[in-house]
SERO-4910 file (N, C-alpha, C, O; in steps of 0.05 Angstrom, whole numbers):
BEGIN
 pado doro    nc1    nc2    nc3   cac1   cac2   cac3    cc1    cc2    cc3    oc1    oc2    oc3
  Unk    A    454   1179    825    457   1157    805    484   1161    791    491   1183    782
  Unk    A    500   1139    789    526   1141    777    524   1148    748    504   1143    735
  Unk    A    547   1159    737    547   1167    708    544   1142    690    530   1143    670
  Unk    A    559   1120    697    558   1096    681    530   1085    680    520   1077    659
  Unk    A    517   1084    703    489   1073    704    471   1090    687    454   1080    673
  Unk    A    474   1117    689    457   1135    674    461   1132    644    442   1133    629
  Unk    A    486   1127    636    493   1123    608    480   1098    598    469   1097    576
  Unk    A    481   1076    613    470   1051    605    439   1054    601    428   1044    582
  Unk    A    426   1067    620    397   1071    618    390   1088    594    370   1082    581
  Unk    A    406   1108    588    401   1126    566    403   1110    539    386   1113    521
  Unk    A    424   1094    536    428   1079    512    406   1058    508    396   1055    486
  Unk    A    398   1045    530    376   1025    528    350   1039    520    334   1029    505
  Unk    A    345   1063    532    321   1078    525    322   1086    496    301   1085    482
  Unk    A    345   1095    486    348   1103    458    342   1079    440    328   1082    420
  Unk    A    353   1055    446    348   1031    430    318   1024    430    308   1017    409
  Unk    A    305   1026    453    277   1020    454    260   1040    437    242   1031    423
  Unk    A    268   1065    437    254   1085    421    257   1079    391    238   1079    376
  Unk    A    282   1072    383    287   1065    355    272   1040    346    262   1038    324
  Unk    A    269   1021    365    254    996    359    224   1002    356    212    991    338
  Unk    A    214   1018    374    185   1022    375    175   1043    356    152   1041    346
  Unk    A    191   1063    350    180   1087    337    193   1093    310    186   1114    298
  Unk    A    211   1076    300    223   1083    274    222   1060    255    221   1036    263
  Unk    A    222   1067    229    227   1048    207    235   1065    183    239   1089    186
  Unk    A    237   1053    160    247   1068    137    230   1092    130    240   1112    120
  Unk    A    204   1090    135    185   1112    129    181   1131    152    169   1152    149
  Unk    A    192   1124    176    188   1141    200    214   1144    215    216   1135    238
  Unk    A    234   1158    204    258   1164    218    254   1185    240    235   1201    238
  Unk    A    271   1186    259    270   1207    280    297   1222    280    318   1210    278
  Unk    A    295   1249    280    320   1264    281    328   1268    311    314   1260    329
  Unk    A    352   1280    315    363   1282    342    345   1298    360    342   1291    383
  Unk    A    333   1320    350    315   1336    366    291   1320    376    283   1322    399
  Unk    A    280   1304    358    256   1288    365    264   1267    386    249   1261    405
  Unk    A    287   1255    382    297   1234    401    301   1247    429    294   1235    449
  Unk    A    313   1271    429    318   1285    455    292   1291    469    290   1288    493
  Unk    A    271   1298    453    245   1305    465    232   1280    477    220   1281    499
  Unk    A    234   1257    463    222   1232    474    237   1223    499    225   1213    518
  Unk    A    264   1226    498    279   1218    522    272   1236    546    272   1227    568
  Unk    A    267   1261    540    260   1280    562    233   1272    575    230   1275    599
  Unk    A    214   1261    558    189   1251    569    194   1228    589    177   1222    606
  Unk    A    217   1215    586    224   1192    603    244   1201    625    256   1185    638
  Unk    A    245   1228    629    263   1239    650    292   1233    645    308   1229    664
  Unk    A    300   1232    619    328   1228    612    337   1252    596    326   1258    575
  Unk    A    357   1265    606    367   1289    592    393   1283    577    410   1268    586
  Unk    A    395   1295    553    420   1293    537    420   1314    516    400   1328    511
  Unk    A    442   1317    502    444   1337    480    448   1322    454    450   1298    453
  Unk    A    449   1337    432    451   1325    406    477   1309    403    477   1287    391
  Unk    A    499   1320    413    525   1306    411    523   1278    424    534   1258    414
  Unk    A    510   1277    447    507   1251    462    490   1232    445    496   1208    445
  Unk    A    469   1241    432    452   1224    415    469   1212    393    467   1188    388
  Unk    A    485   1229    380    502   1219    358    522   1198    368    526   1177    355
  Unk    A    534   1203    392    553   1184    403    540   1157    410    551   1136    406
  Unk    A    515   1159    422    501   1135    430    493   1118    405    495   1094    406
  Unk    A    484   1132    384    477   1117    359    501   1103    348    500   1081    338
  Unk    A    525   1117    348    549   1105    339    556   1080    355    565   1060    345
  Unk    A    553   1083    382    558   1060    400    540   1036    394    549   1013    394
  Unk    A    515   1042    388    496   1020    381    504   1007    355    503    982    352
  Unk    A    512   1023    335    521   1012    310    545    994    314    547    972    302
  Unk    A    564   1003    330    588    987    336    581    961    351    596    942    349
  Unk    A    559    961    365    550    937    379    534    918    362    526    897    371
  Unk    A    531    925    336    517    906    318    490    914    309    478    900    292
  Unk    A    479    936    320    452    945    311    455    962    286    473    978    283
  Unk    A    437    957    267    439    971    241    421    995    241    397    994    235
  Unk    A    432   1018    249    417   1043    251    425   1061    228    449   1068    225
  Unk    A    406   1067    211    411   1081    186    405   1111    189    385   1118    201
  Unk    A    423   1127    178    419   1156    177    408   1164    149    420   1156    129
  Unk    A    386   1179    147    375   1187    122    374   1217    120    370   1231    140
  Unk    A    376   1227     96    375   1256     90    351   1260     71    344   1243     56
  Unk    A    340   1284     72    318   1291     54    296   1306     68    301   1320     88
  Unk    A    272   1304     57    249   1319     68    245   1311     97    238   1327    114
  Unk    A    249   1285    103    246   1275    130    272   1261    137    276   1237    131
  Unk    A    290   1276    149    317   1265    156    316   1254    184    298   1261    200
  Unk    A    335   1237    190    337   1226    217    349   1198    217    364   1191    199
  Unk    A    341   1182    237    352   1155    241    329   1135    243    308   1141    254
  Unk    A    335   1111    233    316   1089    238    331   1063    241    353   1059    231
  Unk    A    319   1044    256    331   1018    260    323    999    238    300    995    232
  Unk    A    343    989    224    339    970    202    348    942    211    360    939    232
  Unk    A    341    922    194    350    895    200    340    885    227    356    875    243
  Unk    A    314    886    231    302    877    256    305    846    258    307    833    238
  Unk    A    304    836    282    306    808    287    282    793    274    286    771    263
  Unk    A    258    805    276    235    794    263    221    816    246    214    837    257
  Unk    A    217    810    220    203    829    203    173    823    204    165    802    214
  Unk    A    157    842    194    128    839    195    118    813    183    101    799    196
  Unk    A    127    804    159    117    779    148    124    755    166    108    736    168
  Unk    A    147    756    179    155    734    197    137    733    222    129    711    230
  Unk    A    131    756    233    113    757    256     85    748    249     72    734    264
  Unk    A     76    756    225     50    748    215     49    718    212     29    706    218
  Unk    A     70    706    201     71    677    197     70    663    224     55    644    227
  Unk    A     85    672    243     85    659    270     57    663    283     48    644    297
  Unk    A     45    686    280     19    691    291     -2    672    279    -19    661    294
  Unk    A     -1    669    253    -20    650    240    -17    622    250    -36    608    253
  Unk    A      8    614    255     13    587    266      2    584    294    -10    563    300
  Unk    A      4    605    310     -7    604    338    -37    603    336    -50    587    351
  Unk    A    -49    619    319    -79    619    316    -89    592    306   -111    584    314
  Unk    A    -73    579    289    -82    554    278    -78    530    296    -89    509    292
  Unk    A    -61    533    317    -55    511    334    -78    505    354    -82    521    372
  Unk    A    -92    483    349   -115    477    366   -107    471    395   -123    476    413
  Unk    A    -83    461    400    -76    453    427    -70    478    445    -69    475    470
  Unk    A    -66    501    433    -61    526    449    -88    538    456   -105    543    439
  Unk    A    -93    542    482   -119    552    491   -124    581    481   -105    594    473
  Unk    A   -149    590    483   -155    617    476   -139    637    492   -128    657    481
  Unk    A   -137    632    518   -122    650    536    -93    652    528    -82    674    525
  Unk    A    -80    629    524    -51    630    518    -47    639    489    -26    650    483
  Unk    A    -66    635    471    -64    646    444    -63    677    446    -46    689    432
  Unk    A    -80    688    462    -80    717    465    -54    728    476    -43    748    467
  Unk    A    -42    713    495    -17    721    507      6    720    487     22    738    485
  Unk    A      7    698    471     28    695    452     26    716    429     46    727    421
  Unk    A      1    721    420     -2    741    399      6    768    408     19    783    393
  Unk    A      1    775    433      9    801    445     39    803    445     50    824    439
  Unk    A     53    781    453     82    781    454     94    784    426    113    798    422
  Unk    A     82    770    407     91    772    379     88    801    369    105    811    355
  Unk    A     65    813    375     60    840    367     81    859    379     88    879    367
  Unk    A     92    852    403    112    869    416    138    869    401    156    885    407
  Unk    A    142    851    381    166    850    366    166    871    344    187    876    331
  Unk    A    143    884    340    140    904    318    143    932    328    139    937    352
  Unk    A    148    951    310    146    979    319    117    988    318    100    973    308
  Unk    A    111   1012    327     83   1020    330     69   1023    303     45   1021    302
  Unk    A     84   1028    282     72   1032    256     65   1004    244     44   1001    232
  Unk    A     84    985    247     78    958    238     55    946    254     39    931    243
  Unk    A     54    952    280     33    942    297      5    951    288    -14    936    290
  Unk    A      4    975    277    -22    985    266    -31    968    243    -54    961    241
  Unk    A    -12    961    225    -18    944    202    -25    916    211    -42    902    199
  Unk    A    -13    908    233    -16    881    244    -43    878    259    -51    855    264
  Unk    A    -56    900    266    -79    899    283   -101    881    272   -115    868    287
  Unk    A   -104    881    245   -125    864    233   -121    834    237   -139    819    235
  Unk    A    -96    827    244    -90    798    248    -93    790    277    -96    766    283
  Unk    A    -92    809    295    -92    802    324   -120    797    334   -131    813    349
  Unk    A   -131    775    325   -157    766    334   -156    736    340   -138    722    330
  Unk    A   -174    727    356   -177    699    361   -204    691    352   -224    699    364
  Unk    A   -206    674    332   -233    667    322   -245    645    339   -234    638    360
  Unk    A   -267    635    330   -282    616    346   -275    587    339   -291    569    343
  Unk    A   -251    583    328   -243    555    321   -242    539    347   -241    549    369
  Unk    A   -241    513    343   -241    494    366   -214    494    380   -197    477    373
  Unk    A   -210    512    399   -185    513    413   -186    495    438   -208    489    448
  Unk    A   -163    485    447   -162    468    470   -168    483    495   -169    508    496
  Unk    A   -172    468    517   -178    481    543   -158    473    565   -163    477    589
  Unk    A   -136    460    557   -117    451    576    -96    473    582    -77    477    567
  Unk    A   -101    488    604    -83    510    611    -56    501    621    -38    517    626
  Unk    A    -52    474    625    -27    464    634     -8    459    611     14    448    615
  Unk    A    -16    465    586     -1    457    563     28    466    564     46    451    556
  Unk    A     34    491    573     61    501    574     78    484    594    100    476    588
  Unk    A     66    479    617     80    463    637     85    435    626    106    423    631
  Unk    A     65    423    613     68    396    602     91    395    582    107    376    582
  Unk    A     93    415    564    114    416    544    142    419    558    161    405    551
  Unk    A    143    436    578    168    441    592    177    416    607    201    408    605
  Unk    A    159    404    622    166    380    638    173    357    620    192    342    625
  Unk    A    158    354    598    164    332    579    191    335    566    206    316    564
  Unk    A    197    359    557    223    364    545    246    359    565    267    350    558
  Unk    A    241    367    590    261    362    611    266    332    614    289    323    618
  Unk    A    244    316    613    247    287    616    264    276    592    280    258    596
  Unk    A    259    287    568    274    278    544    303    285    548    321    268    543
  Unk    A    309    310    555    336    320    558    352    305    579    375    298    576
  Unk    A    338    299    602    351    286    625    350    256    623    361    242    640
  Unk    A    336    245    603    333    216    598    321    203    623    331    183    633
  Unk    A    299    215    632    284    205    656    256    198    648    244    210    630
  Unk    A    244    179    662    216    172    657    199    195    668    207    209    687
  Unk    A    175    198    657    156    217    667    130    203    674    123    183    662
  Unk    A    116    214    693     88    205    698     69    226    687     75    250    688
  Unk    A     47    217    677     28    235    664      0    225    669     -6    201    668
  Unk    A    -18    244    673    -46    237    674    -58    243    647    -59    266    638
  Unk    A    -67    222    633    -75    224    605   -106    225    604   -119    207    615
  Unk    A   -116    245    590   -145    249    589   -157    239    563   -147    246    541
  Unk    A   -178    223    565   -193    214    541   -223    218    545   -232    218    568
  Unk    A   -237    221    523   -266    222    524   -278    193    523   -269    177    507
  Unk    A   -297    188    540   -312    163    539   -342    169    540   -349    192    547
  Unk    A   -358    150    534   -387    153    534   -399    139    559   -393    116    564
  Unk    A   -417    154    573   -432    142    594   -460    135    584   -473    151    571
  Unk    A   -467    110    589   -493    100    579   -496    102    548   -517    104    537
  Unk    A   -472    102    535   -472    102    506   -480    128    493   -484    129    469
  Unk    A   -483    150    509   -493    175    498   -481    200    509   -480    220    495
  Unk    A   -470    200    533   -461    224    546   -430    224    547   -418    208    561
  Unk    A   -417    243    532   -388    244    532   -378    254    559   -389    273    571
  Unk    A   -357    241    570   -345    250    595   -315    245    593   -306    230    577
  Unk    A   -300    259    610   -271    257    610   -263    236    630   -273    234    653
  Unk    A   -244    219    621   -233    198    638   -203    200    639   -190    202    618
  Unk    A   -191    201    663   -162    204    666   -149    178    674   -159    163    691
  Unk    A   -126    173    661   -111    149    667    -82    157    672    -70    171    655
  Unk    A    -71    149    695    -43    156    701    -25    134    691    -30    110    695
  Unk    A     -3    143    677     16    123    667     44    134    670     49    158    672
  Unk    A     63    116    669     92    123    670    104    115    643    101     93    634
  Unk    A    117    135    630    128    130    603    157    140    601    165    157    616
  Unk    A    171    129    581    198    138    574    195    157    550    187    148    529
  Unk    A    201    183    553    196    202    531    220    203    513    243    203    521
  Unk    A    215    204    486    236    204    466    236    229    449    258    240    442
  Unk    A    213    239    440    212    261    421    185    275    421    165    262    427
  Unk    A    185    301    415    160    316    411    157    321    381    176    330    368
  Unk    A    134    315    370    129    317    342    103    332    337     83    327    349
  Unk    A    105    352    318     81    366    308     71    351    284     85    350    264
  Unk    A     47    341    285     36    326    262      5    328    263     -7    327    284
  Unk    A     -7    330    239    -36    330    236    -49    351    254    -70    346    266
  Unk    A    -36    375    256    -47    397    272    -47    392    302    -63    404    316
  Unk    A    -31    373    311    -29    367    340      0    364    347     17    359    330
  Unk    A      5    366    373     31    363    385     32    336    399     15    331    417
  Unk    A     50    318    392     51    291    403     77    286    417     98    296    410
  Unk    A     75    269    438     99    257    451    102    228    441     83    213    443
  Unk    A    125    222    430    132    194    423    145    182    448    165    193    457
  Unk    A    135    160    457    145    149    483    141    119    484    130    107    465
  Unk    A    149    107    506    144     79    511    131     76    538    141     86    558
  Unk    A    108     62    538     95     55    563    110     31    575    115     11    562
  Unk    A    119     34    600    136     13    612    123    -14    612    137    -34    617
  Unk    A     97    -17    607     84    -43    607     86    -57    581     81    -81    579
  Unk    A     96    -43    559     96    -54    533    123    -51    519    140    -35    529
  Unk    A    127    -65    497    153    -64    483    150    -50    456    161    -60    436
  Unk    A    136    -28    455    133    -13    430    132     17    435    133     26    458
  Unk    A    129     32    414    126     61    416     97     68    417     80     55    404
  Unk    A     91     89    431     63    100    431     64    130    429     85    142    432
  Unk    A     41    142    423     39    171    419     18    182    438     -4    171    441
  Unk    A     25    204    452      7    218    469      4    246    460     24    259    454
  Unk    A    -21    256    458    -25    284    451    -19    302    475    -29    297    497
  Unk    A     -3    323    470      5    341    491    -19    355    504    -20    360    528
  Unk    A    -40    361    488    -63    376    499    -80    358    517    -98    368    530
  Unk    A    -75    332    516    -90    313    534    -73    305    558    -82    288    574
  Unk    A    -50    316    561    -32    309    583    -34    329    605    -33    353    601
  Unk    A    -37    319    630    -38    336    653    -20    324    675    -13    301    675
  Unk    A    -13    342    695      3    333    718     28    318    710     34    297    721
  Unk    A     42    328    690     67    315    681     89    320    702     94    342    710
  Unk    A    102    298    710    123    299    730    147    284    721    144    261    712
  Unk    A    171    296    723    195    282    716    204    265    740    207    276    762
  Unk    A    208    239    737    217    222    758    247    221    760    261    232    744
  Unk    A    257    207    780    286    202    783    295    177    769    318    170    769
  Unk    A    276    163    757    281    137    745    291    141    716    279    155    700
  Unk    A    314    128    709    324    130    682    304    118    662    291     98    667
  Unk    A    303    131    639    283    122    619    293     96    606    317     89    607
  Unk    A    275     82    593    282     58    578    293     67    551    280     82    537
  Unk    A    316     57    544    329     67    519    312     59    495    301     37    494
  Unk    A    310     78    476    293     74    453    302     51    435    286     40    420
  Unk    A    328     43    438    338     20    422    324     -6    430    324    -25    414
  Unk    A    312     -7    453    298    -31    462    270    -34    450    259    -55    450
  Unk    A    260    -12    440    232    -12    429    229     -1    401    207      3    391
  Unk    A    252      5    389    251     17    361    276      8    346    294     -5    357
  Unk    A    277     15    321    300      9    304    324     27    309    346     21    299
  Unk    A    320     49    323    341     69    326    360     60    349    351     51    370
  Unk    A    386     64    344    406     54    363    419     76    379    418     77    404
  Unk    A    432     95    365    447    115    378    432    141    382    437    157    401
  Unk    A    413    147    364    398    172    365    370    166    355    366    152    335
  Unk    A    350    178    368    323    175    359    318    195    336    318    219    341
  Unk    A    316    184    312    314    201    288    285    210    284    269    196    272
  Unk    A    279    234    295    252    244    294    241    248    266    218    241    260
  Unk    A    258    259    248    250    264    221    243    239    206    223    237    192
  Unk    A    260    219    209    256    193    196    231    180    207    215    169    192
  Unk    A    227    181    233    204    169    245    178    182    236    158    168    230
  Unk    A    178    209    234    154    223    226    147    216    197    123    215    190
  Unk    A    167    211    180    161    205    152    148    178    149    133    174    130
  Unk    A    154    160    167    144    132    165    116    128    178    102    109    172
  Unk    A    109    146    197     85    142    212     62    159    200     66    183    194
  Unk    A     39    147    197     16    161    186     -4    167    207    -13    150    222
  Unk    A    -12    193    208    -33    202    227    -26    193    256    -44    189    272
  Unk    A      0    191    261     10    184    288      0    157    298     -4    154    322
  Unk    A     -4    138    279    -10    111    286     16     95    283     28     95    262
  Unk    A     24     81    305     49     65    303     42     38    291     19     30    290
  Unk    A     63     23    283     59     -3    271     86    -14    262    106     -1    265
  Unk    A     85    -39    252    110    -51    242    118    -39    216    102    -35    198
  Unk    A    144    -33    213    154    -21    189    158    -41    167    171    -62    172
  Unk    A    149    -35    143    152    -53    120    156    -36     95    150    -12     95
  Unk    A    166    -48     74    168    -35     48    141    -37     34    130    -59     31
  Unk    A    129    -14     27    104    -14     13    108     -6    -16    125     10    -22
  Unk    A     92    -17    -34     92     -9    -62     64      0    -70     45    -15    -67
  Unk    A     62     25    -80     36     36    -87     36     44   -116     55     55   -127
  Unk    A     14     38   -129      9     45   -157    -11     68   -157    -34     64   -147
  Unk    A     -4     91   -169    -21    115   -165    -27    128   -192    -12    126   -212
  Unk    A    -50    142   -192    -57    159   -215    -39    184   -214    -32    194   -193
  Unk    A    -32    194   -238    -16    219   -239    -31    243   -227    -19    263   -222
  Unk    A    -57    240   -224    -74    262   -213    -65    268   -184    -69    290   -175
  Unk    A    -54    248   -170    -47    253   -142    -17    254   -137     -7    249   -115
  Unk    A     -2    260   -158     27    262   -156     35    283   -134     53    277   -118
  Unk    A     22    306   -134     28    326   -115     25    317    -86     42    321    -69
  Unk    A      2    303    -81     -3    293    -54     17    272    -45     26    271    -22
  Unk    A     26    255    -64     46    235    -58     73    248    -51     86    241    -32
  Unk    A     81    268    -68    106    282    -63    105    298    -37    124    299    -22
  Unk    A     81    310    -31     78    324     -6     83    306     18     95    314     38
  Unk    A     75    281     15     77    262     38    105    249     39    115    245     61
  Unk    A    116    242     16    141    226     16    165    242      5    187    231      6
  Unk    A    161    266     -4    182    284    -15    187    276    -44    178    255    -54
  Unk    A    202    293    -58    207    288    -87    232    271    -91    242    267   -113
  Unk    A    242    259    -69    266    242    -71    258    213    -75    276    196    -79
  Unk    A    233    206    -75    225    178    -79    230    171   -108    229    188   -126
  Unk    A    236    145   -113    241    135   -140    215    128   -153    201    109   -144
  Unk    A    207    143   -173    181    139   -187    186    126   -214    204    134   -229
  Unk    A    170    107   -221    171     94   -247    143     93   -259    124     88   -244
  Unk    A    141     96   -285    115     96   -298    104     67   -300    119     49   -307
  Unk    A     79     64   -293     67     37   -294     47     35   -317     42     13   -327
  Unk    A     36     58   -326     19     59   -350     18     88   -359     33    105   -348
  Unk    A      2     94   -379      2    121   -390     -4    143   -369      8    164   -370
  Unk    A    -23    137   -351    -31    158   -332    -27    149   -303    -40    160   -285
  Unk    A     -9    130   -299     -4    120   -272     26    116   -267     41    113   -286
  Unk    A     34    117   -242     61    112   -234     62     95   -209     41     93   -195
  Unk    A     84     84   -203     87     68   -178    113     76   -165    132     85   -177
  Unk    A    113     71   -138    138     77   -123    137     59    -98    117     48    -91
  Unk    A    160     56    -86    162     40    -61    174     58    -39    189     77    -45
  Unk    A    167     52    -14    176     68      8    172     52     34    154     35     36
  Unk    A    188     57     54    185     44     80    164     60     96    165     84     97
  Unk    A    146     45    109    125     59    125    115     39    146    118     15    143
  Unk    A    103     50    167     92     34    188     64     25    180     47     42    173
  Unk    A     59     -1    179     33    -12    171     14     -7    195     17    -19    216
  Unk    A     -6      9    190    -24     17    212    -51     26    202    -55     29    178
  Unk    A    -70     31    220    -96     42    213    -93     70    200   -108     77    183
  Unk    A    -73     84    210    -68    111    198    -60    109    169    -70    126    153
  Unk    A    -43     90    162    -35     87    134    -59     78    117    -63     88     94
  Unk    A    -75     60    127    -99     50    113   -118     74    107   -128     77     85
  Unk    A   -122     90    128   -140    113    124   -129    133    104   -144    145     88
  Unk    A   -103    137    104    -90    155     84    -94    144     56   -100    160     38
  Unk    A    -91    118     52    -94    106     25   -123    108     16   -129    114     -7
  Unk    A   -141    103     35   -170    102     28   -180    129     17   -199    129      1
  Unk    A   -168    151     26   -178    177     18   -175    182    -12   -188    199    -24
  Unk    A   -157    166    -25   -152    170    -54   -169    151    -71   -167    151    -96
  Unk    A   -185    135    -58   -204    117    -73   -189    101    -94   -170     88    -88
  Unk    A   -199    102   -119   -187     85   -140   -162     98   -152   -151     87   -171
  Unk    A   -153    120   -141   -129    133   -152   -104    121   -139    -82    128   -148
  Unk    A   -107    103   -120    -83     91   -107    -89     62   -102   -109     54    -90
  Unk    A    -70     45   -111    -73     16   -109    -49      5    -94    -26     11   -100
  Unk    A    -54    -12    -73    -33    -25    -58    -24    -50    -73    -40    -68    -78
  Unk    A      1    -51    -81     12    -75    -93     24    -94    -73     22   -118    -75
  Unk    A     37    -83    -53     48    -99    -31     54    -80     -7     57    -56    -11
  Unk    A     56    -92     17     54   -121     23     25   -131     23      6   -115     22
  Unk    A     23   -157     23     -4   -169     22    -20   -162     46    -45   -158     44
  Unk    A     -7   -159     69    -22   -153     94    -35   -126     92    -58   -122    101
  Unk    A    -22   -106     80    -33    -80     77    -56    -80     56    -77    -68     60
  Unk    A    -52    -95     35    -73    -98     14    -98   -109     27   -120   -100     21
  Unk    A    -96   -129     44   -119   -141     56   -133   -122     76   -157   -122     78
  Unk    A   -117   -106     90   -129    -87    108   -145    -66     93   -167    -58    102
  Unk    A   -135    -57     70   -150    -37     54   -176    -50     43   -197    -37     43
  Unk    A   -174    -75     34   -198    -89     24   -219    -93     46   -243    -89     41
  Unk    A   -209    -99     70   -227   -103     93   -241    -77     99   -265    -76    105
  Unk    A   -226    -55     99   -239    -28    105   -259    -21     83   -281    -11     89
  Unk    A   -253    -26     58   -271    -20     36   -296    -37     38   -318    -27     34
  Unk    A   -294    -63     46   -317    -80     49   -335    -70     72   -359    -70     70
  Unk    A   -322    -61     94   -338    -51    116   -353    -26    109   -376    -23    117
  Unk    A   -341     -8     93   -355     16     84   -379      9     66   -401     20     68
  Unk    A   -374    -10     48   -395    -19     29   -419    -31     44   -442    -25     38
  Unk    A   -413    -47     65   -434    -59     81   -450    -38     96   -474    -41    100
  Unk    A   -436    -18    105   -449      4    121   -470     18    104   -489     28    116
  Unk    A   -465     20     78   -484     36     61   -504     18     46   -518     27     28
  Unk    A   -506     -8     54   -526    -25     41   -554    -18     51   -573    -31     43
***
């Protein structure tokens, strides 16, 4: 084995040891590092360890030397700290579209970002509970193929799965193949959605990624989003997400809502604190905002009962009244 190759392997092994076995409370001295390297059939002396640590520091790794009762070296400034890994893990566990199997794989990979002492603290988090996880093992492939279609501006074909009832009582899966022009992937309402256009229609539609199978990128150029949306040069995903409720599409209009101050936080959570608010009475305020008029918006408004009143447009006001009448009739 050449000297250069041996040197590269030794430095990489040293970096791995520092990543896995050290932190501020668990430094390793040169003798301990030499012993661990020896277990890996790598021989070196103290001078070589010092030189390799200096080389790693010069390469951008923050390796700290400490003196005291427990002297030695530890790797500081990790790419991901324990709270960050915990946050990412919680997000994976909470994502319903990720299957139990892939959740386990992702959590294991995230755990690999920690050293062995952090991993012990992390052990209590590395579980998969019995929440309703998806069962579509093609989800990674679907995301990859869909993103490729977006990047390459090509249409994709997809087999879309929905539940239907047989004889009005037995749920069954029904697959429908469609060709769509993909524009954006959006995380909303605890699901992952594709915003796209079905070539048969002149509007935007949303498909849930966990219900998509057999996604294939075609050679056919996609239909430009300017033909089916207000966006001309760039599909503004953030703007679109702000206007769409519960991923229901619809015609965009200016809405005016009169609200109780009790729900100020919920309004700001949905529309941000940049909306222009004006007081309408002692305990109420009103604001205006552009939004897509849809069943999703109606459902969002209905959840606030008498704490939210639609002032305009008239079409939205009538939809809310119709929904309220239907609920009242149901409970007669």
